Each structure stands twice: as C-alpha cells, then as structure tokens.
C-alpha positions as CSV (number, residue, x, y, z in Angstrom):
1,X,105.3,75.0,102.7
2,X,105.1,78.4,104.7
3,X,108.5,78.5,104.8
4,X,109.0,78.5,101.5
5,X,105.9,80.6,100.3
6,X,107.8,83.6,103.1
7,X,111.4,83.1,101.3
8,X,109.6,83.1,97.8
9,X,107.7,86.6,98.8
10,X,111.0,87.9,100.7
11,X,113.1,87.2,97.1
12,X,110.3,88.8,95.0
13,X,110.6,92.1,97.3
14,X,114.4,92.0,97.3
15,X,114.8,91.3,93.8
16,X,112.3,93.1,92.1
17,X,111.7,96.2,95.0
18,X,111.8,98.4,91.4
19,X,108.2,97.4,90.7
20,X,107.1,100.7,92.2
21,X,108.4,102.4,89.4
22,X,105.5,100.6,87.4
23,X,103.0,102.7,89.8
24,X,103.8,106.3,88.3
25,X,100.7,107.9,87.1
26,X,102.1,110.4,84.7
27,X,101.0,108.7,81.7
28,X,97.3,108.7,82.6
29,X,97.6,112.5,83.9
30,X,99.4,113.6,80.2
31,X,96.3,111.6,78.6
32,X,93.5,113.1,80.8
33,X,95.1,116.2,79.3
34,X,95.6,115.6,75.7
35,X,92.0,114.2,75.6
36,X,90.6,117.4,77.2
37,X,92.4,119.3,74.3
38,X,90.6,116.7,71.9
39,X,87.6,116.6,73.2
40,X,84.9,119.6,72.8
41,X,84.3,121.9,75.8
42,X,81.3,120.2,76.9
43,X,82.4,116.8,77.1
44,X,85.8,116.9,78.5
45,X,83.9,116.6,82.4
46,X,81.7,114.0,81.7
47,X,80.9,110.0,81.0
48,X,82.6,110.3,77.8
49,X,85.9,111.4,79.5
50,X,86.0,108.8,81.7
51,X,85.0,106.3,79.6
52,X,87.6,107.3,77.2
53,X,90.3,107.6,79.8
54,X,89.6,104.1,80.9
55,X,89.5,102.7,77.4
56,X,93.1,102.6,76.4
57,X,94.6,101.3,80.0
58,X,91.4,98.6,79.9
59,X,92.9,97.7,76.3
60,X,96.1,97.4,77.1
61,X,95.4,94.7,80.3
62,X,93.0,92.9,77.5
63,X,96.0,92.6,75.4
64,X,98.2,91.2,77.8
65,X,95.6,89.0,79.3
66,X,94.6,87.2,75.9
67,X,98.0,86.8,74.1
C-alpha cells in the first residue's frame, strides 16, 4: 500500500509539475488595486477592503465545491 501511494505521488509530481503556474497571485494584486480605485479613500485600508478582497476567491471556491 505504501509503495502504491509513493508511486502515485511520484507520478503526480512528474506529470503535474506545471501546477505551480496556478500559484501566481498577480490576479489578486490587480484585484486589490482595482478595489482601491473603486472604493472611497477612507475605506480601502480597513476591514471592508479585506472582506471584499476575500469575497471573490471564496465565492469561486464555493462554486467549485457545490457544482
């Protein structure tokens, strides 16, 4: 059983090595900059900014989990 899991992990690491491309966060930085432009000045550094910043990724994950 251990050998099978080791072989599966090696195969996944070998064939899906490009998964690191999904770990880029330029989209999050661009989204944060867009929120700073859209929100009025006193709100873009507070809890509202954090809530809006986390809302979109959480909605995307929720959609994928419930489909």
